[in-house]
C-alpha positions as a Markdown table, in Angstrom:
| # | Residue | x | y | z |
|---|---|---|---|---|
| 1 | Unk | 117.8 | 85.2 | 88.5 |
| 2 | Unk | 115.5 | 85.1 | 85.7 |
| 3 | Unk | 114.7 | 81.8 | 83.8 |
| 4 | Unk | 115.7 | 81.3 | 80.3 |
| 5 | Unk | 112.8 | 80.4 | 77.8 |
| 6 | Unk | 112.7 | 78.4 | 74.5 |
| 7 | Unk | 111.1 | 81.4 | 72.7 |
| 8 | Unk | 114.2 | 82.7 | 70.7 |
| 9 | Unk | 114.3 | 79.3 | 69.2 |
| 10 | Unk | 111.0 | 79.5 | 67.8 |
| 11 | Unk | 111.9 | 82.5 | 65.5 |
| 12 | Unk | 114.3 | 80.5 | 63.2 |
| 13 | Unk | 111.4 | 77.8 | 62.7 |
| 14 | Unk | 109.0 | 80.4 | 61.7 |
| 15 | Unk | 111.5 | 81.9 | 59.3 |
| 16 | Unk | 112.1 | 78.5 | 57.7 |
| 17 | Unk | 108.4 | 78.0 | 57.3 |
| 18 | Unk | 107.9 | 81.6 | 55.7 |
| 19 | Unk | 111.0 | 80.7 | 53.3 |
| 20 | Unk | 109.3 | 77.2 | 52.7 |
| 21 | Unk | 106.1 | 79.1 | 51.8 |
| 22 | Unk | 108.1 | 81.4 | 49.7 |
| 23 | Unk | 109.6 | 78.8 | 47.8 |
| 24 | Unk | 106.6 | 76.7 | 47.3 |
| 25 | Unk | 104.6 | 79.6 | 45.8 |
| 26 | Unk | 107.6 | 80.3 | 43.3 |
| 27 | Unk | 107.5 | 76.6 | 42.2 |
| 28 | Unk | 103.8 | 76.5 | 41.9 |
| 29 | Unk | 103.4 | 80.0 | 40.1 |
| 30 | Unk | 106.4 | 79.0 | 37.7 |
| 31 | Unk | 104.4 | 76.0 | 36.5 |
| 32 | Unk | 101.1 | 77.8 | 36.4 |
| 33 | Unk | 102.3 | 80.7 | 34.5 |
| 34 | Unk | 104.3 | 78.7 | 32.2 |
| 35 | Unk | 101.1 | 76.7 | 31.3 |
| 36 | Unk | 98.6 | 79.8 | 31.4 |
| 37 | Unk | 100.2 | 83.4 | 31.6 |
| 38 | Unk | 96.7 | 84.6 | 32.8 |
| 39 | Unk | 96.6 | 82.0 | 35.8 |
| 40 | Unk | 95.0 | 83.9 | 38.9 |
| 41 | Unk | 96.8 | 84.5 | 42.1 |
| 42 | Unk | 93.9 | 82.6 | 44.0 |
| 43 | Unk | 94.4 | 79.3 | 41.8 |
| 44 | Unk | 98.3 | 79.7 | 42.5 |
| 45 | Unk | 97.5 | 79.9 | 46.3 |
| 46 | Unk | 95.2 | 77.1 | 46.3 |
| 47 | Unk | 97.6 | 74.9 | 44.6 |
| 48 | Unk | 100.3 | 75.7 | 46.7 |
| 49 | Unk | 98.2 | 74.6 | 49.8 |
| 50 | Unk | 98.3 | 78.2 | 51.4 |
| 51 | Unk | 95.9 | 81.0 | 51.8 |
| 52 | Unk | 95.7 | 84.0 | 49.7 |
| 53 | Unk | 96.8 | 86.2 | 52.6 |
| 54 | Unk | 100.0 | 84.2 | 52.8 |
| 55 | Unk | 100.6 | 84.6 | 49.2 |
| 56 | Unk | 99.8 | 88.6 | 49.6 |
| 57 | Unk | 102.2 | 88.8 | 52.4 |
| 58 | Unk | 104.9 | 87.4 | 50.2 |
| 59 | Unk | 103.9 | 89.0 | 47.0 |
| 60 | Unk | 101.7 | 92.1 | 47.2 |
| 61 | Unk | 100.5 | 92.0 | 43.5 |
| 62 | Unk | 100.3 | 89.7 | 40.7 |
| 63 | Unk | 103.4 | 91.8 | 39.0 |
| 64 | Unk | 105.5 | 91.2 | 42.2 |
| 65 | Unk | 104.9 | 87.4 | 42.0 |
| 66 | Unk | 105.7 | 87.5 | 38.1 |
| 67 | Unk | 108.7 | 89.4 | 38.4 |
| 68 | Unk | 110.1 | 87.1 | 41.6 |
| 69 | Unk | 109.5 | 84.1 | 39.6 |
| 70 | Unk | 111.5 | 85.4 | 36.4 |
| 71 | Unk | 114.3 | 86.6 | 38.8 |
| 72 | Unk | 114.4 | 83.2 | 40.4 |
| 73 | Unk | 114.7 | 81.3 | 37.2 |
| 74 | Unk | 117.7 | 83.7 | 36.1 |
| 75 | Unk | 119.4 | 83.0 | 39.3 |
| 76 | Unk | 118.9 | 79.5 | 38.7 |
| 77 | Unk | 120.6 | 79.7 | 35.4 |
| 78 | Unk | 123.6 | 81.6 | 37.2 |
| 79 | Unk | 123.8 | 78.7 | 40.0 |
| 80 | Unk | 123.9 | 76.2 | 37.1 |
| 81 | Unk | 127.0 | 78.0 | 35.6 |
| 82 | Unk | 128.7 | 78.2 | 38.8 |
| 83 | Unk | 128.3 | 74.2 | 39.3 |
| 84 | Unk | 129.2 | 73.6 | 35.7 |
| 85 | Unk | 132.6 | 75.8 | 36.0 |
| 86 | Unk | 133.3 | 73.5 | 39.0 |
| 87 | Unk | 132.8 | 70.3 | 37.1 |
| 88 | Unk | 135.1 | 67.9 | 35.8 |
| 89 | Unk | 133.5 | 68.4 | 32.3 |
| 90 | Unk | 135.8 | 69.8 | 29.8 |
| 91 | Unk | 135.4 | 73.8 | 29.7 |
| 92 | Unk | 133.8 | 73.9 | 26.1 |
| 93 | Unk | 131.6 | 70.9 | 26.9 |
| 94 | Unk | 130.3 | 72.5 | 30.0 |
| 95 | Unk | 129.7 | 75.8 | 28.1 |
| 96 | Unk | 127.6 | 73.9 | 25.7 |
| 97 | Unk | 125.6 | 71.9 | 28.0 |
| 98 | Unk | 124.7 | 75.2 | 29.9 |
| 99 | Unk | 123.6 | 76.9 | 26.6 |
| 100 | Unk | 121.5 | 73.7 | 26.2 |
| 101 | Unk | 119.9 | 74.8 | 29.5 |
| 102 | Unk | 119.3 | 78.3 | 28.7 |
| 103 | Unk | 117.5 | 77.2 | 25.5 |
| 104 | Unk | 115.4 | 75.0 | 27.3 |
| 105 | Unk | 114.7 | 77.7 | 29.7 |
| 106 | Unk | 113.8 | 79.9 | 27.2 |
| 107 | Unk | 111.5 | 77.7 | 25.4 |
| 108 | Unk | 109.8 | 76.2 | 28.4 |
| 109 | Unk | 109.1 | 79.4 | 30.0 |
| 110 | Unk | 107.6 | 81.1 | 27.1 |
| 111 | Unk | 104.5 | 81.4 | 29.2 |
| 112 | Unk | 106.1 | 83.0 | 32.1 |
| 113 | Unk | 107.6 | 85.7 | 29.4 |
| 114 | Unk | 104.0 | 86.3 | 28.3 |
| 115 | Unk | 102.9 | 86.8 | 31.7 |
| 116 | Unk | 105.9 | 89.3 | 32.3 |
| 117 | Unk | 105.3 | 91.1 | 29.0 |
| 118 | Unk | 101.4 | 91.6 | 30.3 |
| 119 | Unk | 102.7 | 92.7 | 33.7 |
| 120 | Unk | 101.1 | 96.1 | 34.2 |
| 121 | Unk | 104.2 | 97.6 | 36.2 |
| 122 | Unk | 106.8 | 95.1 | 34.9 |
| 123 | Unk | 109.4 | 98.0 | 35.5 |
| 124 | Unk | 109.0 | 98.0 | 39.1 |
| 125 | Unk | 109.3 | 94.4 | 39.6 |
| 126 | Unk | 111.7 | 93.1 | 37.1 |
| 127 | Unk | 114.8 | 94.8 | 36.0 |
| 128 | Unk | 116.0 | 93.5 | 32.4 |
| 129 | Unk | 119.6 | 95.1 | 33.0 |
| 130 | Unk | 120.0 | 93.0 | 36.1 |
| 131 | Unk | 118.8 | 89.9 | 34.1 |
| 132 | Unk | 121.3 | 90.8 | 31.7 |
| 133 | Unk | 124.2 | 91.3 | 34.1 |
| 134 | Unk | 123.4 | 88.1 | 35.6 |
| 135 | Unk | 123.5 | 86.0 | 32.4 |
| 136 | Unk | 126.3 | 87.8 | 31.1 |
| 137 | Unk | 128.3 | 87.0 | 34.4 |
| 138 | Unk | 127.5 | 83.4 | 34.0 |
| 139 | Unk | 128.7 | 83.3 | 30.4 |
| 140 | Unk | 131.9 | 85.2 | 31.4 |
| 141 | Unk | 132.4 | 82.3 | 34.1 |
| 142 | Unk | 132.1 | 79.6 | 31.8 |
| 143 | Unk | 134.0 | 81.4 | 28.9 |
| 144 | Unk | 137.1 | 82.4 | 31.0 |
| 145 | Unk | 137.4 | 78.9 | 32.1 |
| 146 | Unk | 137.6 | 77.8 | 28.6 |
| 147 | Unk | 139.8 | 80.4 | 27.5 |
| 148 | Unk | 142.3 | 79.6 | 30.5 |
| 149 | Unk | 142.3 | 76.0 | 29.2 |
| 150 | Unk | 143.2 | 77.1 | 25.8 |
| 151 | Unk | 140.0 | 75.9 | 24.3 |
| 152 | Unk | 138.2 | 79.1 | 23.7 |
| 153 | Unk | 139.2 | 82.1 | 21.7 |
| 154 | Unk | 140.7 | 84.7 | 24.0 |
| 155 | Unk | 139.3 | 87.4 | 22.1 |
| 156 | Unk | 135.9 | 86.5 | 22.5 |
| 157 | Unk | 133.8 | 88.4 | 25.5 |
| 158 | Unk | 130.8 | 87.4 | 27.4 |
| 159 | Unk | 128.9 | 90.1 | 25.4 |
| 160 | Unk | 130.0 | 88.5 | 22.3 |
| 161 | Unk | 128.5 | 85.2 | 23.4 |
| 162 | Unk | 125.2 | 87.1 | 24.7 |
| 163 | Unk | 124.6 | 88.5 | 21.3 |
| 164 | Unk | 125.5 | 85.3 | 19.3 |
| 165 | Unk | 122.9 | 83.3 | 21.4 |
| 166 | Unk | 120.2 | 85.9 | 21.1 |
| 167 | Unk | 118.4 | 83.8 | 18.3 |
| 168 | Unk | 117.3 | 81.7 | 21.2 |
| 169 | Unk | 114.7 | 84.5 | 22.2 |
| 170 | Unk | 113.1 | 84.2 | 18.6 |
| 171 | Unk | 112.6 | 80.8 | 18.2 |
| 172 | Unk | 108.9 | 79.6 | 18.5 |
| 173 | Unk | 108.4 | 77.6 | 21.6 |
| 174 | Unk | 105.3 | 75.8 | 19.8 |
| 175 | Unk | 107.4 | 74.6 | 17.1 |
| 176 | Unk | 110.0 | 71.8 | 16.9 |
| 177 | Unk | 112.5 | 74.2 | 18.0 |
| 178 | Unk | 115.2 | 71.9 | 19.6 |
| 179 | Unk | 116.9 | 70.4 | 16.5 |
| 180 | Unk | 117.4 | 74.1 | 15.0 |
| 181 | Unk | 118.4 | 75.4 | 18.4 |
| 182 | Unk | 121.1 | 72.7 | 18.8 |
| 183 | Unk | 122.2 | 73.3 | 15.2 |
| 184 | Unk | 122.6 | 77.0 | 15.9 |
| 185 | Unk | 124.3 | 76.4 | 19.2 |
| 186 | Unk | 126.9 | 74.0 | 17.8 |
| 187 | Unk | 127.6 | 76.9 | 15.2 |
| 188 | Unk | 128.1 | 79.2 | 18.0 |
| 189 | Unk | 130.5 | 77.1 | 20.1 |
| 190 | Unk | 132.4 | 76.3 | 17.0 |
| 191 | Unk | 132.9 | 80.1 | 16.5 |
| 192 | Unk | 134.2 | 80.5 | 19.9 |
| 193 | Unk | 136.9 | 77.7 | 19.7 |
| 194 | Unk | 140.4 | 78.8 | 19.9 |
| 195 | Unk | 142.4 | 78.6 | 16.6 |
| 196 | Unk | 144.7 | 75.6 | 16.2 |
């Protein structure tokens, strides 16, 4: 009869450590690239408290890291939409609150966008089509909830909303953009409401 060992239990701990490193790298990289689109991988690794080798095991190039940070932030917006769709908040208020978050994301992550724009191989690490699909899906989730409640116009599609909020990508993040974004988002939401 052979003895059993505890070795199989060690693997999940290792995976958890690797995931923790991955998450820490993304969080540090987001902050660093938001502040400085030219932040180096070595400075990100140092701030994350890991060796450069660990960073490169997760993200072989700077472009891979930039793409992963951007995808993570877009995924977070999708998760926020799911949470808001399940909240007790009125559907129109939930959509408006999520749109505020999209505006905040767009403005505070301007450095990250500049880093992404400068990525040498952006198309290999970042798929704009996938980002569009993710955000349109989040809009659709919130929009359908409002339409089912009779609060929002049933003829409006997620693509309509996506186009209507595209002004957010044109606002100057270095300006006093919040009052203008709020006014324009109020106009968008007013236009989405169902007719009495």
